[in-house]
C-alpha positions as CSV (number, residue, x, y, z in Angstrom):
1,M,143.9,-29.9,-129.1
2,T,147.6,-29.4,-128.5
3,V,149.0,-31.6,-125.8
4,E,150.4,-29.5,-122.9
5,R,154.0,-30.5,-122.4
6,S,154.9,-28.2,-119.5
7,M,153.5,-28.5,-116.0
8,L,150.0,-27.1,-115.7
9,C,148.5,-25.3,-112.8
10,W,145.9,-27.5,-111.2
11,Q,143.0,-25.2,-112.2
12,K,144.0,-25.5,-115.9
13,A,144.3,-29.3,-115.6
14,R,140.8,-29.6,-114.2
15,E,139.5,-27.3,-116.9
16,L,140.9,-29.6,-119.6
17,I,139.4,-32.7,-117.9
18,L,136.0,-31.1,-117.7
19,E,136.2,-30.1,-121.3
20,Q,136.4,-33.8,-122.1
21,S,133.6,-34.8,-119.7
22,S,129.9,-34.9,-120.7
23,P,126.9,-36.4,-119.0
24,L,126.3,-40.0,-119.8
25,G,123.2,-41.4,-121.5
26,T,120.0,-42.0,-119.6
27,E,118.3,-44.9,-117.9
28,T,115.0,-45.2,-116.0
29,V,115.1,-46.2,-112.4
30,E,112.5,-46.7,-109.6
31,L,112.4,-44.1,-106.9
32,S,113.9,-46.6,-104.4
33,S,117.1,-46.6,-106.5
34,A,117.1,-42.9,-107.4
35,L,118.7,-41.2,-104.3
36,D,121.5,-38.8,-105.4
37,R,120.9,-39.5,-109.1
38,V,120.5,-36.6,-111.5
39,L,117.4,-36.1,-113.6
40,A,117.9,-36.3,-117.4
41,S,114.5,-34.7,-118.3
42,N,112.0,-32.4,-116.8
43,V,109.2,-33.8,-114.7
44,V,105.7,-32.4,-115.3
45,S,103.0,-33.1,-112.8
46,S,99.7,-34.8,-113.8
47,R,98.4,-34.2,-110.3
48,Q,97.7,-31.1,-108.1
49,L,99.0,-30.9,-104.5
50,P,97.1,-30.8,-102.3
51,P,94.5,-32.7,-104.2
52,W,91.7,-31.0,-102.3
53,D,91.3,-28.2,-99.7
54,N,92.4,-29.5,-96.3
55,S,92.9,-28.3,-92.7
56,A,96.3,-27.1,-91.6
57,M,95.3,-27.4,-87.9
58,D,93.5,-29.5,-85.4
59,G,90.4,-27.5,-84.6
60,Y,86.9,-26.6,-85.9
61,V,85.9,-26.0,-89.5
62,V,83.3,-23.2,-90.0
63,R,81.7,-20.8,-92.4
64,A,83.7,-17.6,-91.5
65,Q,80.5,-15.5,-91.7
66,D,78.8,-17.6,-89.1
67,V,81.3,-17.0,-86.3
68,V,80.5,-14.2,-83.9
69,E,82.8,-13.7,-81.0
70,G,81.2,-15.0,-77.8
71,Q,78.3,-16.7,-79.6
72,P,78.4,-20.5,-79.5
73,L,77.9,-22.8,-82.5
74,P,76.7,-26.4,-82.2
75,V,79.2,-29.2,-83.0
76,V,77.6,-31.6,-85.5
77,G,80.4,-34.1,-86.0
78,T,84.1,-34.9,-86.4
79,I,86.2,-35.2,-89.6
80,A,89.3,-37.3,-89.3
81,A,92.1,-37.4,-91.9
82,G,91.2,-40.0,-94.6
83,H,87.4,-39.8,-93.7
84,P,85.8,-37.0,-95.7
85,W,82.5,-35.4,-94.6
86,K,80.1,-36.4,-97.3
87,T,77.5,-33.5,-97.0
88,T,77.6,-29.7,-96.9
89,L,78.3,-28.1,-93.5
90,P,75.0,-26.9,-92.2
91,E,74.7,-23.2,-91.7
92,R,75.5,-21.7,-88.3
93,S,77.2,-25.0,-87.1
94,T,80.7,-26.4,-86.9
95,L,82.6,-29.7,-87.2
96,R,85.7,-30.8,-85.3
97,I,88.5,-31.4,-87.9
98,M,91.9,-32.9,-87.7
99,T,95.1,-31.8,-89.5
100,G,95.1,-33.0,-93.1
101,A,91.4,-33.8,-93.2
102,Q,89.4,-32.6,-96.2
103,I,87.4,-29.4,-95.9
104,P,83.7,-30.2,-96.3
105,P,81.5,-28.4,-98.9
106,G,80.3,-25.0,-97.6
107,A,83.1,-24.5,-95.1
108,D,85.8,-21.9,-95.7
109,A,87.9,-21.5,-92.5
110,V,89.4,-23.4,-89.6
111,I,89.8,-22.2,-86.1
112,M,92.5,-23.8,-83.9
113,R,91.4,-25.8,-81.0
114,E,93.5,-23.5,-78.7
115,D,91.2,-20.6,-79.7
116,A,88.0,-22.4,-78.9
117,S,86.1,-23.6,-75.8
118,E,83.7,-26.6,-76.2
119,Q,81.1,-27.6,-73.6
120,D,78.0,-29.8,-73.9
121,G,78.1,-29.9,-77.7
122,L,78.5,-26.1,-78.1
123,V,81.7,-24.3,-78.9
124,T,82.6,-20.7,-78.3
125,F,85.4,-19.0,-80.2
126,R,87.7,-16.3,-78.9
127,R,87.8,-14.4,-82.2
128,A,86.2,-14.5,-85.6
129,P,88.4,-16.1,-88.3
130,R,89.4,-14.6,-91.6
131,L,88.2,-16.2,-94.8
132,G,90.5,-19.2,-95.7
133,Q,92.2,-19.2,-92.3
134,H,94.3,-22.4,-91.8
135,V,93.0,-23.9,-95.0
136,R,95.5,-25.5,-97.5
137,S,93.9,-24.8,-100.9
138,A,93.9,-27.5,-103.6
139,G,96.8,-27.0,-106.0
140,E,98.5,-24.3,-103.9
141,D,101.7,-26.4,-103.8
142,V,101.7,-28.0,-107.2
143,R,99.4,-27.4,-110.2
144,V,98.6,-29.9,-113.0
145,G,100.9,-29.3,-115.9
146,S,103.6,-27.5,-113.9
147,T,107.3,-28.5,-114.1
148,V,108.1,-29.7,-110.6
149,L,111.7,-30.7,-111.2
150,S,114.0,-29.7,-114.1
151,T,116.8,-31.5,-115.9
152,G,120.0,-31.5,-113.8
153,A,118.1,-31.7,-110.5
154,C,119.9,-34.0,-107.9
155,L,117.3,-36.3,-106.3
156,G,117.5,-36.0,-102.5
157,P,114.9,-37.0,-100.0
158,G,112.7,-33.9,-100.6
159,E,112.7,-34.5,-104.4
160,L,111.9,-38.2,-104.0
161,G,109.0,-37.3,-101.7
162,L,107.6,-34.8,-104.2
163,L,107.9,-37.3,-107.0
164,S,106.1,-40.0,-105.1
165,A,103.3,-37.5,-104.1
166,I,102.6,-36.8,-107.8
167,G,102.7,-40.6,-108.6
168,K,106.0,-40.4,-110.6
169,L,107.5,-43.7,-109.4
170,I,110.0,-44.2,-112.3
171,V,112.3,-41.4,-113.5
172,A,114.8,-40.9,-116.3
173,V,118.3,-40.2,-114.8
174,H,121.8,-40.1,-116.2
175,R,123.6,-43.4,-116.2
176,R,126.2,-44.0,-113.4
177,P,129.7,-44.2,-114.8
178,S,131.5,-47.6,-114.8
179,V,135.0,-47.2,-113.4
180,A,137.9,-49.6,-113.8
181,I,140.6,-49.4,-111.1
182,V,144.1,-50.6,-112.0
183,S,147.0,-50.8,-109.7
184,T,150.4,-51.3,-111.2
185,G,153.8,-52.4,-109.8
186,D,155.9,-55.6,-109.2
187,E,156.0,-54.6,-105.5
188,L,152.2,-55.0,-104.9
189,V,150.4,-57.8,-103.3
190,T,146.7,-58.1,-102.5
191,A,145.4,-57.3,-99.0
192,D,144.9,-61.0,-98.2
193,E,148.5,-61.8,-98.9
194,H,151.4,-61.4,-96.5
195,P,154.0,-59.1,-98.1
196,G,157.4,-60.5,-98.6
197,D,160.7,-58.7,-98.9
198,G,160.3,-55.6,-101.0
199,Q,156.5,-56.0,-101.3
200,I,153.7,-53.8,-100.0
201,V,149.9,-54.2,-99.9
202,N,147.9,-52.7,-102.6
203,S,145.9,-50.2,-100.4
204,N,145.2,-47.7,-103.2
205,A,142.7,-50.0,-104.9
206,H,140.5,-50.1,-101.8
207,S,140.8,-46.3,-101.2
208,L,140.0,-45.5,-104.8
209,L,137.1,-47.9,-104.9
210,A,135.6,-46.3,-101.8
211,L,136.0,-42.9,-103.4
212,V,134.4,-44.0,-106.6
213,Q,131.4,-45.5,-104.7
214,K,131.1,-42.3,-102.6
215,S,131.1,-40.3,-105.8
216,G,128.2,-42.2,-107.3
217,G,130.2,-44.4,-109.8
218,I,130.3,-48.2,-110.2
219,G,133.8,-49.3,-109.4
220,R,135.6,-52.5,-110.3
221,I,139.1,-53.5,-109.1
222,L,141.1,-55.3,-111.8
223,P,143.9,-57.6,-111.0
224,I,147.3,-56.0,-110.2
225,A,149.2,-55.3,-113.4
226,R,152.9,-56.0,-113.1
227,D,155.6,-53.8,-114.6
228,R,155.7,-55.6,-117.9
229,K,154.5,-54.1,-121.1
230,D,152.5,-57.1,-122.3
231,E,150.7,-57.5,-119.0
232,L,150.0,-53.8,-118.8
233,S,148.6,-53.8,-122.3
234,H,146.3,-56.7,-121.6
235,T,145.0,-55.1,-118.4
236,F,144.4,-51.7,-119.8
237,R,142.8,-53.0,-123.0
238,E,140.2,-54.6,-120.7
239,A,140.0,-51.5,-118.6
240,F,139.3,-49.3,-121.6
241,S,135.8,-50.8,-121.9
242,A,134.7,-48.8,-118.8
243,D,133.6,-45.1,-118.9
244,V,136.5,-44.1,-116.6
245,V,139.9,-45.8,-116.0
246,I,141.8,-44.9,-112.8
247,S,145.3,-46.3,-112.6
248,S,147.8,-45.8,-109.8
249,G,151.6,-46.0,-110.2
250,G,153.9,-46.2,-113.2
251,V,153.4,-42.7,-114.5
252,S,156.6,-41.0,-113.4
253,V,160.0,-41.2,-115.3
254,G,161.5,-44.3,-113.8
255,D,162.9,-47.1,-115.9
256,F,159.8,-49.3,-115.3
257,D,157.2,-46.6,-115.5
258,Y,155.5,-47.8,-118.7
259,V,151.9,-46.7,-118.1
260,K,152.0,-43.5,-120.1
261,E,153.6,-45.3,-123.0
262,I,151.0,-48.1,-122.9
263,F,148.2,-45.6,-122.9
264,T,149.5,-44.1,-126.2
265,A,150.2,-47.5,-127.7
266,L,146.5,-48.5,-127.1
267,G,145.3,-45.4,-128.9
268,A,144.7,-43.1,-126.0
269,K,145.0,-39.3,-126.7
270,E,147.1,-37.6,-124.1
271,H,145.9,-34.2,-123.0
272,F,148.4,-33.4,-120.3
273,F,151.2,-34.9,-118.2
274,R,152.3,-33.4,-114.9
275,V,150.6,-30.8,-112.7
276,S,152.3,-28.1,-110.7
277,M,151.1,-29.3,-107.4
278,K,152.2,-31.3,-104.3
279,P,151.5,-34.1,-103.9
280,G,150.4,-35.4,-107.3
281,K,152.8,-33.9,-109.8
282,P,153.1,-37.0,-112.1
283,L,149.5,-37.2,-113.3
284,V,148.4,-38.3,-116.9
285,F,145.1,-37.5,-118.4
286,S,144.1,-39.1,-121.6
287,T,140.9,-40.1,-123.5
288,V,140.1,-43.1,-125.6
289,E,137.4,-43.1,-128.2
290,Q,136.2,-46.4,-129.6
291,Q,132.8,-47.4,-131.2
292,G,131.3,-44.0,-130.5
293,R,132.2,-44.2,-126.8
294,K,134.7,-42.0,-124.9
295,T,136.7,-43.3,-121.9
296,L,138.4,-40.9,-119.5
297,V,141.8,-42.3,-118.5
298,F,143.5,-41.0,-115.3
299,G,147.0,-42.2,-114.6
300,L,147.5,-41.2,-111.0
301,P,150.7,-41.4,-108.9
302,G,151.3,-44.5,-106.9
303,N,151.9,-42.9,-103.5
304,P,148.7,-43.1,-101.4
305,A,148.4,-39.4,-100.5
306,S,149.2,-38.4,-104.1
307,S,146.6,-40.8,-105.5
308,L,143.8,-39.6,-103.1
309,V,144.5,-35.9,-103.5
310,S,144.6,-36.3,-107.3
311,F,141.2,-38.1,-107.2
312,E,139.5,-35.4,-105.1
313,L,140.8,-32.6,-107.3
314,F,140.4,-34.2,-110.8
315,V,138.5,-37.5,-110.9
316,Y,135.7,-36.5,-108.6
317,P,134.6,-33.4,-110.6
318,A,134.8,-35.5,-113.8
319,L,132.5,-38.2,-112.3
320,R,130.0,-35.5,-111.2
321,R,129.9,-34.2,-114.8
322,L,129.4,-37.7,-116.2
323,L,126.5,-38.2,-113.7
324,G,124.9,-35.0,-115.0
325,H,125.6,-32.6,-112.2
326,P,125.6,-29.1,-113.7
327,T,128.0,-27.8,-111.0
328,A,130.9,-30.1,-111.5
329,L,133.4,-27.3,-110.7
330,A,131.8,-26.9,-107.3
331,A,132.4,-30.5,-106.5
332,H,133.7,-29.7,-103.1
333,P,132.7,-26.6,-101.2
334,I,135.5,-24.0,-100.9
335,A,135.8,-22.2,-97.6
336,Q,138.2,-19.8,-96.0
337,V,140.0,-21.2,-93.1
338,R,142.6,-20.0,-90.5
339,L,145.7,-22.0,-89.7
340,S,145.9,-23.4,-86.2
341,E,149.6,-24.3,-86.9
342,P,152.2,-22.7,-89.1
343,I,152.8,-24.1,-92.6
344,R,155.9,-23.9,-94.7
345,P,154.9,-23.6,-98.4
346,D,156.6,-25.4,-101.3
347,R,158.8,-22.9,-103.2
348,E,157.5,-23.8,-106.6
349,R,154.3,-25.8,-106.4
350,T,150.8,-25.4,-104.8
351,H,150.7,-27.7,-101.8
352,F,147.4,-29.3,-101.0
353,T,147.9,-30.0,-97.3
354,R,145.8,-32.6,-95.7
355,A,144.0,-31.1,-92.7
356,L,141.2,-31.4,-90.1
357,V,138.9,-28.4,-90.2
358,T,136.7,-27.6,-87.2
359,R,134.5,-24.7,-86.2
360,S,135.6,-22.2,-83.7
361,A,134.1,-22.8,-80.2
362,T,133.4,-19.1,-79.8
363,S,132.4,-18.2,-83.4
364,P,130.7,-21.0,-85.3
365,F,131.1,-19.2,-88.6
366,E,134.9,-19.2,-88.3
367,L,136.8,-22.3,-89.5
368,W,140.2,-23.4,-88.2
369,A,142.4,-25.9,-90.0
370,K,144.9,-28.2,-88.3
371,P,147.4,-29.7,-90.8
372,L,147.8,-33.4,-90.2
373,S,151.2,-34.8,-89.3
374,N,153.2,-36.8,-91.8
375,Q,152.5,-34.9,-95.0
376,G,154.7,-37.1,-97.0
377,S,153.0,-38.5,-100.1
378,G,153.5,-42.1,-99.0
379,M,152.1,-41.6,-95.5
380,L,148.8,-43.5,-95.2
381,S,148.3,-42.2,-91.7
382,S,148.0,-38.6,-93.0
383,L,144.7,-39.7,-94.7
384,V,143.0,-40.7,-91.4
385,G,140.7,-38.1,-90.0
386,M,141.2,-35.8,-93.0
387,N,138.2,-33.7,-94.0
388,A,139.8,-30.9,-96.1
389,L,142.6,-30.0,-98.4
390,I,144.2,-26.6,-97.7
391,E,145.4,-24.9,-100.9
392,V,148.9,-23.5,-99.9
393,P,150.3,-21.2,-102.7
394,P,154.0,-21.4,-103.5
395,G,156.2,-19.2,-101.4
396,E,159.4,-18.7,-99.4
397,A,158.1,-17.6,-96.0
398,T,156.4,-19.8,-93.4
399,L,152.7,-19.0,-93.0
400,P,152.0,-18.2,-89.3
401,V,149.1,-19.3,-87.1
402,G,146.0,-17.4,-88.1
403,S,146.9,-17.1,-91.7
404,E,143.8,-17.3,-93.9
405,L,143.7,-19.8,-96.8
406,S,141.2,-21.5,-99.1
407,A,140.3,-25.1,-98.4
408,N,138.4,-27.8,-100.3
409,L,136.0,-29.3,-97.7
410,L,135.7,-33.0,-98.4
411,T,133.0,-33.6,-95.8
412,A,130.6,-31.4,-93.9
413,V,132.2,-29.5,-91.0
């Protein structure tokens, strides 16, 4: 594939990334560790659900043909859930039955307690039941041999409950990607150090680690790599053993921005450099193939906002694809929002504006976006309270209050 030398639109950049991203191999996990994992094979049930006919209501179990409005039937016992009635229901009689209890042989309907009146061991019904009323039939939910979940299904609480009900306690899922996080720069110190003159705390590593964990990956922060080629080479050589490498800093055109050069020297294939967006223009995407394994390499900008925005737009969809999600492009829901404050677009690049999106007090289906203050790419405070990225197309004129734009919703609104 020809390397793109000019700036790409962000959609094309993401497309190229996803072309290089494939679901990872499989592993088996217990249900207790399977939440949000993606199935790597179909699950076929060896059980039927329900396993036997059971009552959907608290009430009385009867033969439907025995019930005549106004004529009482004798109550010959009670069936509780987990305590089946062992014999056939006698003709022209009834049993009290609880929700979930097994329907006894001979019975074919349940009448709700609210539609019955019992006194002195006799019960009178307000109306005759239909055949099968309030009876959950064996196998009506799941039949033996049916495919209950297909490859690509994301395992949420409902899916895990279904798997446990059919006795499937171990499942095959796609492996979670290992992610190496590398921060570069002579100016960086770790969070437990007091920064001296010209130094700043390496905050990107912790933000990126949190994003990786939230995305389902297994992140690892490597030591800070200083702006020296030998040190960068050593650090990235170690990092390339992971499924994904995320670096921040050193990818622009400064005298000490060596990261892109080091990627190439270590055998990485560059797919593009620079994206026509703000923040996040200086972004490198490369791949490394060694011993039959592909590593996705993201060289993100060093500014905190640029790094985070780039992750959400490019790294997150790639991680979803590696995890086996079939809808990687729909990583974040896209919604139409209205501006609660005016926005001045960038003249040449799409601007992903950090924003807080809320629902209208008068119309819950209408979303309003408030751009957060301090939209500079180095402003950490602009990431606090953010739940969306508004896509502001290039333009000359200020967009007024009420303008409708697309937004990537990073969390539920």
